[in-house]
Steps between C-alpha positions, in 0.01 A plus 500: 500500500639409838860597548556249778387158381645330801323720750139522599359694207315379195617277219707682237393503139660229290789566267348563154139451620290277271195652330170470683317198359156544348418129500632183656872488410553125501340171590211519553487735200242626258152634560332526832311178449830310499593648837154418631541138389842495667346615827218246477734208436513272805822458692567181689806394698583153624865565591738796533673605182212394271375761253143535620354680197256257330667210678302178541638282780552139406436209737803319644632209300305176552721191481198303371417758233428346161695637207325714241549251219362212699207705629397623155539152357276352768236769443492446125488124551207530739307710247553237232399228743180681598408557135568139408302364796201720420509400133515130581223529756258676262567258218491183710234291671567690824290786372236320294435198724533662846473874520245553221262217610528620858377840397246353264343258748468769761292719272344257246121544450278216628200334335582650161444855608716771354735711716368802656685831477605468864651156432700640211645771721582245768671279244717790373588598856598142579723487195676818615549362850650181368724699262615726786581198716688342212708810427565559868627144529731552201626833643577354842672186371702651217548837675676328788694276265618798292566725806280777360475689831878547490480604133247765596711636787822502301388621157135593463451719806805728427394523134149606598639763734719644226217494246262674737488871403643738753218672679536870552395570853268794490478521876729789587504391862683180401684597181871561577510743207222706658694590816272317745711598800421866439129430447481300822624811684252728326751670264287436191606815315870413527427141401307615192786730396761226534282240328448740208873563467562127512243426231634781280859375516630793703606280793797262502566210733744726689226758551261233625755359746596848623143614554401173664785536744422869560138416572597233752723750680231769494231263630726400787587864582147626547227716343726798433741289295209338314359841407843613380531187287155551346570864416832411337333232288219730392756760392752281317343158452753224429788749534412585860751444779774405256860429597681812633721497191192533279570174316209260447687229317836381370633581154483131404453161658696182444308260726145397583361667808182459698472799729185366664717231660823708475662218303751481216497184290842342448417178317301177506549171682622235257298182448779289647476192721716670764245781539190446715208410275269769639742778399591388148411763243429767763660842480774594748502849647654707777323752720579685825361205693790285383757771428481575871694180567775624260629331186836359392551451125804303387604448140805562281528791261253467215254282693242780513516623860423859403270426205286243679519585873647829622373711209134388529511526881635856479232591249230351724620695803510821297138443392399429858679818608294698247195333653612615845587157633878468493839668516777354286877537483654337190878464490697382200740601226397807307433288193306226678144434388325632808295754310561846353589799713156649436345215700661625823470805723862507619787388277852482642735424211850460641767614259258713298575870554142583394347290776229697680565338838785373712494265798523577868766267641350529846130453403397826663576384853635725776624210712876431457461140614221431249702666222803291596297178480378588151849582376647182647236293321602669175879508533545142625384197302571234762808356329766698691535255789556590864668828411165646395276411791180701437475613862856631506451667164177670615674623813786643295261685270296636791818638655541738207139555394383614844763771553470623141122543524531671837746748351344563156134394547535262210681179416833509313542483128680197361837675483467624856394156620800335333743740662356447847497121465860506379595703808621799297651740758387817324140378463486394866645832615247698297218294651629564854503874431147484360384316813649770722333773294165320513525458875515118479843413647363179654496332159880520493509183707358310201783635285754395761358146501516488122864617507593225748337229289653632179844427636428132557567222254195385306301817556187504290516875432742463211280235335193719532692796354610288203143388435370855529764607247325283239207741516714813520563515125453778244225296331293525819574864576196673645296182549570481875479866591418527871522879520141558392590677176419204275192282460585179685220247524463367853358149526317559826198345668298802390593440136361146518175622652413668169433340158848589379671343196879513524751382240867473592727449199838355589806562281532221245873501424817574693347528845399144591603518867342843538176364356498218751559741787210713381274195466584393856441856621155518342409154632601605852317834475187335361476232768561757773240741359236235428514356849502846662179619331217598729249479214530166323193536282700499178700202388869589476691308235870493415625348175874430474563399140854391590543408866853361466702550820210672673404209726652517848400349831327822598312532169370143534362587843358823362313313224318300765391823671334627182215248508309648796580852375292458181811517288712269290807482279580328172866397473636386165822298485701345219596219734523417866876546470422871538392422858748395773487125540382506860206726404361309200281270704380773738416726204279238333345426836431866579295569184164350421522504118781328313554504124756278326532585130645293219876455484538449874811305601467178698685672787231764526231242428606302805432804721150539352434127534586516869282807551201335330543175691353161415154359434342157513471332160394159374786291364432191289751221435426253220677161503484277191571127495466228231150354486524128587133448580250286313516168326656379180258693279569833672874445496483411132313823428760699697778333303334590170459861619868523590594354164285751313550818706834430664351579843450239767175490696547650844301563813500834680500566874420859604610631840352835610635693798490853641835683508623853570671678213612857430217712368748627243846350494815685400513312169134585430565869562806494276280365219232771513436605138563853375223746575385297799555514874420301810316723747370460852277761664407574860243753616543723802219302661717188488315324217743334260502373143747221411781558251361479148644512150376821338513610138603865526440563131123503564526791740549817290201683361391438149 
């Protein structure tokens, strides 16, 4: 097990490692044939955010489309009409006086001679031709009248496709369960071993995704890597090249996953008039292609943010990490439903004295200016006004961090940092002596500048010291050890270049402000590390289960920098009141995926409505007026109708015009039913899906 999870070594073993699975642990579960069928199932995508597994794209809504009831009624009516016409024709003079004599006269024997055998055959053939012409005429006339081509396209063709037995493709070169990519490269022995493990149920979907990814990397690296891959597969089969922690699956799953497309299913699009017709009934899913634009989830307590969104996304990223495709950092209260501790490699549980790891406040950096920027992002939440200008605050921190590192070759502990920021004379004197002993007297100028600023009114040093004091509590003793004696986890660029699963548990009670500082610190460290990576092969995902007071002007800009860095963040909020007012619009504009859950206030709904904009719709106005047309007879009939029914005869005038309306208004969002959400999705490629009402209760597995 690696003792330095934030460094450049391997991935540490998870806390309480799960047992090695002997068969597929979750969906798709069961025998190998079930996994094979899962692999052979087609995947189609017609928009970002659509669950592609067994998805059949629907055509866009046709304004002239006939309703199902009317279409079926017309088809049945045409059948009855064709039957009645044929019956009348065969029993009427049309058949006996025209068709039958026509056939008869063409083949009747002359001069009293009997028919020859050839004439009999010709007569039978003629009858068949006439019958075929007659039935073709009936089919054309009544088929068009009953719209049978549309009936076939809408009902019969899909039914025939479903009834058609699934054909098992015996061609190993084309069967996705036969590892065709290995066979195409000549690695038939490895392909046979993996196909056998798959058929025997010894391979899970995580194994398949991991080995597929490992093969792609080996094929791109060259013959030596391919040979190493083949040898590993021949030795261990489906267990080859497993995650450095040794885990091949999660203890349990709570959501539906498709690791072929790296998707997690969250729900289904509701059959609602406000949803585009082609998406109704389709599954909604998230994958790195859309998570890379970042996600904001807003909903009050109890609306299901963790159960329906952040929990499944965290689980999906953990599975993708086991498959070698992602690195995930999940941050939330210790009791939040982000998965058990055994599902992670590094668990930092603040306030728990048994926690195996702490947190490096300075993210492993040696640069005092970079460390100062990270601390400023954590200690200030943007609500302090002009007194806490981030640039001045960063300069103040650098004035003490630089000299301290030069003297001690490390950054200060929290208590030491507080004393220096407060301008404590004894702490400053000790640091000056240490600088002289280390042969770094030039850094004393930074201390002199800090002393001059500390004497001015409105100095930011005192505010920073007060905020740092919130973390310098007995409950957090040992979690921020910078001396090297503890096990601090450093959220560095190197950590996000490995398939690492990190869980940060924030204290649930009594330390609200400290929790928010820690959340801002991790957000700042993650964005800095993700954008600084030299190897961006893995997707880096951050999940903040409670992002209250973490959004600042700098964090909004940092979220936009994650998209080209193959990284993204999921921010969960109880309401937009947790975001400074001047940043609410920029936050919704900076992310590509927005989720508004049930219970949203109209104030928050107005922000979402503005972010989603307007769309052209057809508006119809109906004007009714008393019917004064017709003569005496018609007016008399109208008078009798009014006397009997109590309703006067009226005429209607319909005015149709195109208008722009909110895609989802604030009042519509406030009326979203429980267990539902309105979601919009944007892919990193720029492709967008409109906001749609989604039933989140159809997302979990089972």
